[in-house]
C-alpha positions in Angstrom: 13.7 8.9 -12.3 13.1 6.3 -9.7 11.8 7.3 -6.3 14.1 7.0 -3.3 13.3 4.6 -0.5 12.3 7.4 1.9 10.0 9.0 -0.7 8.3 5.7 -1.4 7.7 5.1 2.3 6.1 8.5 2.8 4.1 8.2 -0.4 2.8 4.8 0.6 1.8 6.1 4.0 -0.1 9.0 2.4 -1.8 6.6 -0.1 -2.9 4.3 2.7 -4.1 7.0 5.1 -5.7 9.4 2.6 -6.1 7.7 -0.7 -7.6 4.4 0.4 -10.5 5.9 2.3 -11.3 8.2 -0.6 -11.1 5.2 -3.0 -13.5 3.2 -0.8 -16.0 6.1 -0.7 -15.8 6.5 -4.4 -16.3 2.7 -5.0 -19.3 2.6 -2.7 -20.8 5.7 -4.3 -20.4 4.2 -7.8 -22.0 0.9 -6.8 -24.7 2.9 -5.0 -25.7 4.7 -8.2 -26.8 1.3 -9.6 -30.2 0.1 -8.3 -29.0 -2.5 -5.9 -27.4 -5.2 -8.1 -27.6 -8.9 -7.2 -25.3 -9.9 -4.3 -22.9 -11.9 -6.5 -22.4 -8.9 -8.9 -21.9 -6.5 -6.0 -19.3 -8.8 -4.5 -17.6 -9.2 -7.9 -17.5 -5.4 -8.4 -16.0 -4.8 -4.9 -13.5 -7.6 -5.3 -12.5 -6.2 -8.7 -12.1 -2.7 -7.4 -10.2 -4.0 -4.4 -7.7 -5.6 -6.7 -7.7 -2.8 -9.3 -6.4 0.0 -7.0 -3.1 -1.7 -6.3 -2.0 -2.3 -10.0 -0.8 1.3 -10.7 0.7 1.7 -7.2 2.7 -1.5 -7.2 6.0 0.2 -7.7 5.4 2.5 -4.8 4.7 -0.3 -2.3 7.4 -2.6 -3.5 10.1 -3.2 -0.8 8.7 -0.6 1.6 8.6 -3.1 4.5 12.3 -4.0 4.1 15.2 -2.2 5.7 16.5 0.8 3.9 18.8 -0.4 1.1 20.6 2.9 0.9 22.0 2.6 4.4 25.3 0.8 5.1 24.9 -2.8 6.2 26.5 -2.0 9.6 23.8 0.6 10.3 21.1 -2.0 9.6 22.7 -4.5 12.0 23.2 -2.0 14.8 19.4 -1.8 15.4 19.3 -5.5 16.3 21.1 -4.9 19.6 24.0 -6.8 21.2 24.8 -10.3 20.1 24.7 -13.5 22.2 28.3 -13.0 23.5 27.5 -9.7 25.2 
């Protein structure tokens, strides 16, 4: 069952505000367990982990910045304000 637009917006906000800081702490902890790897390897690990977190969550974030597709087109245009003839 696909998630509604409203649910995806709330879930994406929760992921960004709670999940991302926890993921960053976990990534730093995992790299810290290794005896200070070379800079290039550490950079590659952080870059890979920075890319890896978004792959399973791609469907949640897709289209969240767009207007709600479930609303009628007139409701989306009403938020823009009066036109140039007003």
